N, C-alpha and C positions, 0 to 999 in steps of 0.2 A: 609465512605460515602455510603449512601443508594441510589440505582438507582431509577429513577422515576418509578411509578407503571406501566406505559405503557410499559417500557422496560421489567420489570419483567413478565408482563402478556404475552408478546410476547414469552419469553423464556419458561415460564411454559406451554404454549400451545404446545410447541414443545417437551417437555419431562422434566425430572427432573435432578437434580444434583446441583453442586455448583461450581462457578468460582470466585476466589479471586485473585486480584493482587494489592498490595499496598493498597490504600484506596478504590479501586473499588471493590465492592462486588455484585455478582449476585447470588441470592438464588433461587434455583429451588426445586420443590417437585418431589420425585420419582427418576427415573434413567435417567441419561443423555445419549442421544442416538446419534448415528453417523449422523442421518438425522436432527439434530438440525437446525432450520431455524429462521431467524430474519426478521419479516415483509414481509413474503411471502414465499411460498414453493419453494425449490430449483429446483423442477422438473417442475414448471409452466413456460409456454412460456412467455417471457418478450418482449413485443413489443417495438421497439425503439421509444422513445418519440420524439416529434417534436423538431426541432433544435431551436425553439424560446425560450426554457427554459433558464433562466439566470443562473441556477445551473445545471450542468450535470456531470455525472461521468461514467467512464468505469472501471469495476472491473473484473479482470481476475485471476482465481485461478486454478492451474493445479497440480493434484496428480501424473499423469503418471502411469497408471496401468502396463505398461511394462517398464523394465529397472530400472532406479534409482527412485523408488517410493518415494513420499513424502506424509506425512499424514496430514500436516497442512494447505495447501493453500486454500482449500475450506472453512474451518473454518475462515481463515483470511479474506476472502471476506465477509463472513456473519458478522463478527465483524465490518469490515470497513463500510458495508452498514448501520448497526445500528448506528455507529458513525456519518455518514453523515446525516441520516434522523432525528435523535433525537437531536444531539448536534448542527449540523450546518444547519438544516432545509432544506435539499435537498428534493424535492418532490420525493416520491418513484418511480413514473413513469418517472423520469428523470435519472434513474440509470440503465445502461445496464450491466448485469451480464453474464459472460461467464465462465463456469466451466465444468470439466469432472466428476462431481459427478455422482454416479451410478443412481440417480433418474432423471438426466437430459436426457430426451428422444428426445428433439427437436434438430435436427442437426444444426439449425441456432444458437443455444445457446452453442455449443461446442467450446472450445478454439483452433480452427484450425487457420492456418495462414490466410486463407481467411476471417474468421469471426473476428479475431483480427484486421486485416487491415480495414475491414468494420466498426468496432467499433471505431477505431481511426479516421477515416474520419468523422463519425457521430459526434464524440465528439467536433470537432472544426468547423463543418459546420455552416456557417452563424454567427459565433461569433461576438459579438458587445461589445462596452465599458460597463463595469459593470458585465460581465459574469465571473463566477467562475467555472472552469473546473478541474476535478480530474481524473487522470489515476493511478490505483493501479494494480500492477502485483505481484503475489506471485507464485513462482515456480523456475525452474532452469534458470540460466544465463550461457552464454558460450562465446567463442571466435572463430572467423573465420579469417584465414589469407589468403588474396588474393593479389597476386603480392606484397608480403612483407609488405602489410598494414594490421594492426590488427583491426578488427571490433569486438565490443562487441555486444552480442545478447541476446534476450529473447527467450526461447525455447517454441514454441507452440507444439501441439500434433503431428504435421506432418512436422516440420521443424523449422528453426530459422529466426528471423526477426532482421536485422542489425540496429545498432545505427543510421547510416546516414539516413535510411529510416524512422525511428521513428522521427528523427529531422525534416525531410521534411514534415512529415504528421501532427504532432501535435505541433511542435514548430514554424516552419516557418510561418504558417497562423495566428498567434496570433497578433491581431491588438491592437492599443492603448486602454488601460483601461481593457483589458482582462487578467486574471491571471490563469495560469495552475499550479497545484501542481501534481507532479508525485511521488508516493511512491512505490519504487521497492524493494521488499523483495527477492532478488536473489543475487548470487555471481557475481563478475565482473561488478558491476552495476553503479559505480560512474561516468562513462562517457556515460551511455546508452542513454542520450538525446543529447549528443554532445553540451553541454552548454558552454558558453564562459568563465565563471568564477567559481572558486571553493573556498569555504570558509573553512578555517582551524581554529580550535579552539586551541590556545596554552595552555600550562600547566598553565600559569598565568591566564587563563580565557579570555584573549583578543583574538579577531578574526582578521584574515587577509584574504584578497581576492587576488587570483592569476588569472591574465588574460591570458587565453589560446587562445584568438583571434580566436574563432570558430564562426560559423554562428549564427546570432541572430534571433530576431523575427521582426514582422512588427510594433513594438512599444509596444507590450504586454510584460508581465513578465512570465517567466517559472522558476519554482523552483523544484528541485529534492531532495528528501530525500531518500537516498539509503542505502541498507543493507551491502554492502561490497565494498571495493576498488578493483581496477583492479588487485591488487597483492594477493587478498584473494580468496581462494578456498572454496567451500561449504563443510560444515561438520555438524554433528549433535551432540548435547550434551543434557544431562538431561534425566531423565526417571521418570516422575511423575505419569504416568498412566492416562487413561481416555482421555479427550478432548485434542487434539494436536493443537498447534498454532505455528506461526512463531515468532521468537524473535523480529524482528524489528516491525512488525505489532502490536504485543502485547505491546511493549514498547510505541509506539505512541498512541495506544488506551488508555492505562493507563494514560499517561501524559496529553492527551487532555481532558479526562473525569474528572480527579480528581483535576486539578488546580483550586483553588478558585478565582484567579485573572485573568485579561486578560493576555494571554500567548504570550510573545514575541518569535521570532524565536530563540534568544539566550537561553532563559529559556527552550524552547522546546527541543533544542539539548542537553542542560545540563541534563534535566530530562530523555530524552531517553537514554543518555549515562549511567546514574546511573541505570536506569531500566534494561538495557542490562547487565551491570556489575553484578547486583543482580541476574539476571537469570543465568548467567554463573557460579556464585558462589553458585547456589542453594538456594539463599536467597530471592526468589520472593514471599514468603509468600503465596504460592499456596498449597492447600491441597494435600498431597502426593498420595491420592487415586483417584484424579480427573484429574489433569492437567499435561500435558506434553508439554514442549516448545522445539521446534526444531530450531536450528540455521542453517538452510540450506542456508542462505545468507552468512554465515561466518562472520557476523558483529562483530567487536570489538568496534567500535564507529561509529555513524552515519556520513554520508557524505552529504554535501549540496551544490551542484553546482547550479548556477543561470544564467539566461540570462543577468542580470545586477547586479551591486554591490549596497548594501544598508546597513544601520546600523541595524544589527540583534538584538541589544539590545533596540532599540527604535521603531521597527516595529512589530506590533502585528500579530500573526499567526491566520489566520482564513481561512476557506474553503467556 
């Protein structure tokens, strides 16, 4: 599959190289650089768009220059932004990006706890029926035990944000007709939104929902596609050189871009599972001198919790 000329132009303007995954091919000229940008410089200040936008997204990618450094999250955010703007028609000014990229000089755009909290509040502020909201996080996930209760967390630059706070901030306010998709490429993430139901795909291909009787929304729908279960720890695999990406984000990007027919949630999960399996086995058909995929989420198969139960094989996936 050849990408639209506009996508190629955005990439060529940033540098050269080649990215290939499955049927998705991005051909660049020259050398691929670390500062590759899609639809806007990573160092440019991004003003929060007005809450009236019907499509809004908060994208967070953290490399962590100290401690357990990751090389893929900033690239994950860039790929996710391209997917949202070109595939799902999100207005570029309705996407708030927070990264610790070296080129990001604006303190308000750094993924600190305060800025992530601000971004989450902005994401759901004034949401009304028909809104499509996206929260994407690529980085480390963790666990915090307080008085014998285990909280799952996302790791900001300066601390951790617990699952119950994330639920209160971006799940609880969702009113009827609003849909939130959260894509979390981190370990310990399958309950990071504290959603009431978890969908399990059996070996037969049939799906089953399990009700955890957690807090819900105000009538809206929240769906999480996560990179790792609570029992999985982060690890890395593969060494293909060049551009580094996260396994879950790469698998979703490839599945959403290359499917010729309307994509149901069932087919999305199946495609992502196959893509992750191919990556783990080194069969991602990515040039060995260009691409490296890190599984810092520890994902073996995608997890999909939701605020409500629905037929994943008859419901189309869209953002």
